[in-house]
C-alpha positions in Angstrom: 62.2 43.8 33.6 60.8 46.2 30.9 61.4 49.3 28.8 60.9 52.7 29.9 61.1 55.4 27.5 59.8 59.2 27.7 60.0 62.6 26.3 59.6 66.4 28.0 59.2 68.9 25.7 59.8 67.3 22.1 60.0 70.0 19.7 59.5 67.3 16.9 56.3 65.7 16.3 55.6 62.8 18.8 54.4 60.4 16.4 57.6 60.5 14.6 59.7 60.2 18.0 57.9 57.5 19.5 59.5 55.3 16.5 62.7 55.5 18.5 60.5 53.7 21.8 60.6 50.4 19.5 64.2 49.7 19.6 63.9 48.7 23.0 60.8 46.6 22.4 62.6 43.4 23.4 62.6 44.7 26.8 58.9 43.8 27.3 57.5 41.6 24.9 54.1 41.4 26.4 52.3 44.6 26.0 53.1 48.1 24.5 51.9 51.6 25.6 52.5 55.1 24.4 50.8 57.8 26.6 50.8 61.5 26.2 50.4 64.0 28.9 47.4 65.6 29.6 48.1 69.6 29.4 51.3 69.4 28.0 51.2 68.1 24.4 55.3 67.6 23.8 55.8 65.1 26.6 54.9 61.7 26.9 55.8 58.0 27.7 56.5 54.7 26.0 56.9 51.7 27.8 57.4 48.0 26.9 55.9 45.0 29.5 57.3 42.1 30.7 54.4 40.8 33.1 55.9 39.6 36.0 53.8 40.6 39.1 50.6 42.4 38.7 48.8 40.9 35.5 46.0 43.4 35.7 46.7 46.4 36.7 50.8 45.9 35.8 50.6 48.5 32.4 52.4 52.0 33.1 52.4 54.8 33.3 51.0 53.6 36.4 48.6 56.0 37.8 45.8 55.5 40.5 42.7 57.3 41.6 44.6 59.0 45.0 47.2 60.6 43.2 45.8 61.6 39.3 48.3 64.0 39.3 51.5 61.5 39.1 52.9 59.5 36.5 55.1 56.8 37.0 57.2 54.6 34.7 59.5 52.4 35.9 61.7 49.1 35.1 62.5 47.0 38.5 61.5 45.1 41.7 60.7 46.3 45.2 61.1 43.9 47.4 59.9 45.1 50.1 56.6 47.2 49.0 54.3 44.7 51.1 56.3 45.2 53.8 56.4 49.1 53.5 52.5 49.1 52.5 51.8 47.3 55.9 54.1 49.4 58.3 53.0 52.8 56.6 49.1 51.6 56.3 49.0 52.8 52.9 45.7 52.4 51.0 46.5 50.3 47.8 44.7 50.3 44.4 46.9 47.6 42.7 49.2 44.9 43.3 51.9 46.5 41.1 54.9 46.4 43.4 56.0 50.1 41.9 52.7 51.6 43.5 54.6 51.9 46.6 56.8 55.0 44.8 53.9 56.8 44.6 52.7 56.5 48.6 56.0 57.3 49.5 56.8 60.1 47.4 53.4 61.5 48.6 54.2 61.0 52.4 58.2 61.9 52.3 59.1 63.3 49.4 61.9 62.2 46.5 65.2 61.1 48.5 63.4 59.3 51.4 61.2 57.6 48.7 64.5 56.2 46.6 66.3 55.5 50.0 63.6 53.1 51.5 63.4 51.0 48.2 64.9 47.8 48.6 65.1 46.4 45.1 66.6 47.1 41.5 64.9 50.2 39.7 65.2 52.6 37.2 62.2 55.4 37.4 60.7 58.0 35.9 58.0 59.7 38.0 56.2 63.0 36.8 54.3 65.4 39.3 51.8 67.7 37.3 50.4 69.3 40.3 53.9 70.5 41.5 55.5 70.4 38.0 58.2 68.2 38.9 60.1 65.3 36.9 62.2 62.9 38.8 64.7 60.5 37.3 66.4 57.7 39.8 68.5 54.4 39.6 69.0 51.8 42.1 72.6 51.1 44.1 74.6 49.2 41.6 72.7 50.3 38.1 71.2 46.4 38.0 68.3 48.3 36.2 69.5 50.4 33.2 68.8 54.1 32.2 70.0 56.8 29.9 69.4 60.4 29.5 69.6 63.0 26.9 69.3 66.7 28.0 69.8 69.4 25.4 70.6 73.2 26.4 67.2 74.5 25.7 65.8 72.1 28.2 64.3 69.5 26.2 64.9 65.7 28.1 64.7 62.2 27.0 65.0 59.3 28.7 64.9 55.6 28.0 66.3 51.9 29.5 68.8 51.4 26.7 70.9 54.2 24.6 69.9 52.8 21.6 66.1 54.2 22.1 67.7 58.0 22.2 70.1 57.5 19.0 67.5 59.1 16.8 65.7 61.6 18.8 65.2 64.6 17.2 66.3 68.1 18.4 66.1 71.9 17.6 70.0 71.6 18.7 72.6 72.0 15.7 75.0 69.2 17.1 74.1 66.1 18.7 72.9 65.7 21.9 75.1 63.7 24.9 73.6 60.5 26.0 74.8 59.3 29.2 74.0 56.6 31.5 72.2 57.8 34.4 74.7 57.5 38.0 73.4 54.3 40.0 72.3 55.0 43.3 71.3 59.1 42.5 67.9 60.8 42.0 67.7 63.8 39.9 64.9 66.6 40.3 63.9 68.6 36.9 61.5 71.4 37.1 59.0 71.3 34.4 58.0 74.4 32.6 54.6 75.1 30.9 56.5 74.6 27.7 57.0 71.0 28.5 60.8 71.8 28.8 63.0 71.2 31.9 65.4 72.6 34.1 67.6 70.2 36.2 67.8 71.6 39.9 68.8 68.6 41.9 71.3 65.8 41.5 72.1 63.6 44.6 73.1 60.5 46.0 70.7 58.7 47.8 72.7 55.5 49.0 76.0 54.3 48.5 77.2 50.7 48.5 79.1 51.1 51.9 76.1 52.2 54.1 73.2 50.4 55.4 70.5 50.7 53.5 67.3 52.9 55.1 64.9 50.2 54.7 66.9 47.9 57.0 65.1 49.1 59.9 61.8 48.0 58.4 63.3 44.4 58.1 64.0 42.6 61.4 65.8 39.2 60.0 65.8 36.9 63.3 69.5 36.0 64.4 72.1 38.7 62.8 75.3 38.7 65.5 76.9 41.8 66.3 80.7 41.9 66.5 83.4 40.2 64.2 83.8 36.9 65.5 84.4 34.4 62.7 81.4 32.0 63.7 79.1 35.3 63.9 80.5 36.3 60.5 79.8 33.1 58.9 76.2 33.0 60.4 75.4 37.0 59.5 76.5 36.0 56.1 74.4 32.9 55.8 71.1 34.4 57.2 72.1 37.9 54.5 72.1 35.8 51.9 69.4 33.6 52.2 67.2 36.3 52.9 68.1 38.0 49.5 67.2 34.8 47.8 64.5 34.5 49.2 63.0 38.2 48.6 63.5 37.8 44.7 61.2 35.0 44.9 58.6 37.3 44.1 57.1 36.6 40.6 53.9 34.8 39.1 56.1 33.3 36.4 58.5 30.7 36.5 61.7 31.2 38.0 64.8 29.7 36.8 68.8 30.1 37.0 71.7 30.6 35.3 74.3 27.8 36.7 78.1 28.0 35.2 79.4 25.6 37.8 81.7 28.2 39.9 81.1 29.1 43.2 78.6 32.0 42.8 76.0 30.4 40.7 76.0 27.2 42.3 75.5 29.1 45.6 72.5 30.9 44.1 71.2 27.9 42.5 71.8 25.6 45.7 69.7 28.6 48.1 66.7 29.0 45.2 66.2 25.2 45.3 66.3 25.0 48.8 64.1 27.9 49.3 61.8 26.8 46.3 61.1 24.2 48.3 60.0 25.9 51.6 58.3 28.0 49.9 56.1 25.4 47.9 56.5 26.5 44.4 54.7 24.3 42.0 57.1 23.4 39.9 61.0 22.5 40.2 63.6 25.3 39.2 65.4 24.9 36.1 68.8 25.4 35.7 70.8 26.2 32.8 74.8 26.0 31.5 76.4 26.7 28.5 79.5 25.5 27.1 81.3 22.7 24.8 81.1 19.3 25.5 84.2 18.8 27.3 84.2 22.3 29.0 84.9 22.7 32.8 82.2 24.6 33.5 79.3 22.4 32.0 80.9 19.4 33.9 80.9 21.1 37.2 77.4 22.6 36.8 76.3 19.1 35.8 77.7 18.1 39.8 75.7 20.7 40.9 72.7 20.3 39.3 72.6 16.4 40.3 73.7 17.6 44.0 70.9 20.1 44.3 67.9 18.1 42.4 67.4 21.0 40.0 65.5 20.5 36.3 69.2 21.0 34.5 69.6 22.1 30.6 72.9 22.1 29.2 73.1 24.4 26.0 76.1 23.4 23.5 78.6 26.4 22.7 80.9 26.1 19.7 83.2 29.2 18.8 81.8 29.3 15.3 78.1 30.1 17.0 79.8 32.8 19.4 82.0 34.3 16.5 78.2 34.6 14.9 76.6 36.2 17.5 79.4 38.8 18.1 77.8 41.9 16.3 74.2 41.5 17.5 76.0 41.1 21.5 77.7 44.3 20.5 75.0 46.0 19.3 73.1 44.9 22.3 75.5 45.9 25.1 76.2 49.5 23.7 79.9 48.8 25.0 83.3 48.1 23.4 85.1 47.2 26.8 86.8 43.7 25.6 86.1 41.7 29.0 82.5 42.9 28.4 81.7 41.8 25.3 83.9 38.5 25.3 82.0 36.9 28.3 78.5 38.4 27.2 78.2 35.9 24.1 77.9 32.8 26.1 75.2 34.7 28.4 73.5 35.9 25.2 73.2 32.4 23.8 72.1 31.2 26.6 69.2 33.5 27.0 68.2 32.6 23.8 67.8 29.2 24.7 66.0 29.8 27.8 63.2 31.9 25.9 62.9 29.7 22.8 62.9 26.2 24.8 61.7 27.0 28.1 59.1 28.8 30.4 61.1 30.3 32.9 61.3 34.0 32.7 62.6 35.2 35.9 66.7 34.1 35.7 68.7 34.4 39.1 72.5 34.9 38.3 75.4 35.0 40.4 76.5 38.7 39.3 78.7 41.1 41.8 79.8 38.3 43.7 83.6 38.6 42.2 83.7 42.4 43.2 82.2 42.3 46.5 83.8 39.4 48.1 87.3 39.8 45.9 86.8 36.6 43.5 89.6 37.9 40.8 92.6 36.3 40.5 94.3 39.7 40.7 93.2 40.0 44.2 95.9 37.6 45.1 98.6 40.2 44.3 97.0 43.3 46.3 99.6 45.0 48.1 97.1 45.5 51.6 93.7 44.2 52.5 93.2 48.3 53.1 93.9 48.3 49.0 92.1 45.2 48.1 88.9 46.4 50.1 89.6 50.0 48.3 89.7 48.1 45.2 86.5 46.0 45.7 84.4 49.0 46.5 85.9 50.7 42.9 84.7 47.3 40.8 81.1 47.6 42.9 80.8 51.0 41.9 81.4 50.6 38.6 79.5 47.4 38.0 77.0 49.6 35.8 79.8 49.9 33.2 80.7 46.4 32.9 79.4 42.7 34.6 75.4 44.1 35.8 75.9 46.1 32.1 76.2 42.5 30.6 74.0 40.6 32.3 71.1 42.8 32.0 71.5 43.5 28.2 72.1 40.0 27.4 69.0 38.8 29.2 66.5 41.6 28.3 67.7 40.8 24.6 65.3 38.1 25.0 62.9 38.9 27.3 64.0 37.5 30.1 64.5 39.2 34.0 67.6 39.0 35.8 67.8 38.6 39.5 71.1 38.9 40.7 70.9 38.2 45.0 74.6 38.8 45.4 73.9 42.6 44.8 71.2 42.8 47.6 72.1 46.1 49.5 72.0 45.1 52.9 74.2 41.8 51.9 76.7 44.2 50.5 76.9 46.5 52.9 77.4 44.0 55.6 80.2 42.3 53.6 82.0 45.5 52.7 81.5 46.7 56.7 83.5 43.6 57.6 87.4 44.1 58.7 89.7 43.9 55.4 91.7 41.5 56.7 88.8 39.3 56.8 88.0 39.5 53.3 91.2 39.1 51.3 92.4 35.9 49.7 94.1 33.2 52.1 96.1 30.3 51.5 96.1 31.2 48.0 92.3 30.8 47.8 90.3 33.9 46.6 86.6 34.5 48.2 87.9 32.5 51.2 85.2 34.0 53.9 82.2 33.0 51.7 83.6 29.7 51.0 84.1 29.2 54.9 81.0 30.8 55.7 78.9 27.7 53.5 81.3 25.1 54.5 80.1 21.9 55.7 76.7 22.4 54.9 76.7 20.2 52.2 75.1 22.9 50.1 76.8 22.1 47.4 79.8 19.8 46.4 83.1 20.6 48.3 84.8 20.4 45.0 82.7 23.2 44.0 82.9 25.1 46.9 86.5 25.2 46.6 86.9 25.5 42.7 89.1 27.8 41.7 87.5 30.6 39.4 87.6 30.3 35.8 86.8 33.3 33.7 83.1 32.8 32.6 84.1 33.3 28.8 87.0 30.9 29.4 85.6 27.8 31.5 82.4 27.8 29.0 84.9 26.4 26.3 87.0 23.2 25.7 90.0 22.3 27.0 91.5 21.7 23.8 91.2 25.6 22.8 89.4 27.9 24.4 86.5 30.4 23.4 89.1 32.9 23.6 91.9 31.4 21.6 89.3 30.7 19.1 88.2 34.4 19.3 91.7 35.3 18.8 92.3 33.1 15.9 89.0 34.6 13.9 90.5 38.2 14.6 93.9 37.5 13.4 92.0 36.8 10.1 90.4 40.3 10.2 92.7 42.9 11.7 96.3 43.4 10.1 99.0 44.9 12.0 98.8 48.0 10.0 95.3 49.0 11.0 96.1 48.0 14.8 98.9 50.9 14.5 96.9 53.2 12.8 94.1 52.7 16.1 95.3 55.6 17.9 94.3 57.9 15.3 91.2 56.1 14.1 90.0 56.1 17.7 91.7 58.9 19.6 89.7 58.6 22.8 90.3 55.5 24.8 92.3 53.4 21.5 92.3 49.7 21.5 95.7 48.3 22.2 95.1 45.0 20.4 93.7 43.6 17.6 90.3 42.4 19.7 89.8 45.4 20.8 90.0 47.1 17.5 87.4 44.6 15.8 85.3 45.3 18.7 85.4 49.1 18.6 85.2 48.9 14.6 81.5 47.1 15.1 80.8 49.1 18.1 81.5 52.5 15.7 79.5 51.2 13.0 76.5 51.0 15.0 77.1 53.9 17.5 79.6 56.3 15.8 81.2 58.8 18.1 79.8 57.3 21.3 82.9 56.1 22.5 81.8 58.1 26.2 79.3 55.1 27.0 82.7 52.7 27.8 85.1 55.5 29.7 87.9 53.0 30.2 88.7 49.0 29.6 87.7 46.5 32.5 91.7 46.0 33.4 92.9 43.6 36.3 95.3 45.7 39.0 98.5 45.7 40.4 99.8 43.0 37.9 101.2 44.5 34.5 98.3 43.1 31.6 97.6 44.0 28.6 94.8 41.9 28.6 91.7 41.4 30.8 91.4 37.7 30.8 92.3 35.8 33.4 93.9 33.2 31.5 96.6 35.4 30.4 97.6 36.2 33.9 100.5 34.3 35.5 98.4 33.2 38.5 95.9 31.7 36.8 95.9 27.8 37.2 92.6 26.3 35.1 91.1 23.3 36.9 92.4 20.4 34.7 91.2 18.0 36.7 87.4 18.8 37.2 
């Protein structure tokens, strides 16, 4: 996890502009560098470093003797960099995983380079010899990237939108700041003036296609055909591979553990592989909740079963309400379910930063979208409709769950790793027959659960535990975080304010008091930037006015856990 920032063609003095780069300092607490580009006095890079892989040469922009005209600023991890380096016999100068981008670009060009990277990344690559600037972002947008481009060709890029908000431009109207599309790369011509012109924007990978880098990694035991036992075995092999490749780190690895199916599978597989790889420390797991919350009780069971060093963070609704504003500032979103679920993740990340030495944090994000884990999938009109909605959710992850997971952890200088969003694992799962992937016998994610049945990897009652909305499951059975939050908002927002909401916020207007309350905070910090949340996350196929699973008729919370 790092913070990247770059300007091409700034009309304002760079020493004034670079103050903006400090707004993402939380992403890289270990070091900061600001570097001008030789020959282009109005172009520069800013980089905040969180040191995870090469301690010596990891500063950026990354430049190597072999390619003195290439400048690379990237945020992410390339898990197959050693495999590709050895396959193509590249001559490396550093131990930095990102060096592979320079060699691949030199040999194959930008499109093939992007498609061969197995990992999560957002990059800014400058080629001064050919006067080109390239931007790119991983398939699911696990690593964030925003761009600002003015009509006269001034380009500003940053990991988070807040680093672009106060950029000075020569335009009379504020320039649009947009998230860079996941799975895409963009090519700009760099003029002698330092200004740019966008000449190509293309997709290099889509979640339903097998990634191009798969041919360089032959996984033993993968079967063909859709016979149930073969599919279950393939799911296990690909999932274990997804966790194993993510062990690449020189800093301590930990895992978020909510006690739900997804985080439990990640934590259990992580602990098992850490022992096999002989990591010199026990894996720490972290859960958050009220003393009597179902999540905390379930997480405790899993931790005892897998033998992790377990930490419990106590959560009170009062603490959650106090953190709301800073969470919204970090998120740059006013989506209701995103904000609600981010509070717990933000507070647990704060604890990890302050009270432990784990820096690389595994988590279960992406599984609900991939394996049809949301409760509303029970109401899908057909397996085809369910499969299509699963792909839609995957493509929108960068606006919702992946955004939440990145910002809440990066706020505290942690690095997130999400094995369920592994390119190969997701492409395989989405290629399975539609009928195999739907809820069965009233249980969502049936195929995933079935794949890990009988292995004693996690306790049986957890393997078959129903979904809890994270923001609901972490709070007291007597009174949920959802209820406490509604009560607080009731005292802050009156009926007449809500009635006028569509006039005050004509674009994507809030329809509930909670939505209004969150939107007010968002507009206070990011006025007029409502396009960052193009629509609210909502369940499909049912008449829902609130995104919480708790408000759905088909939701049955675990009272007996």
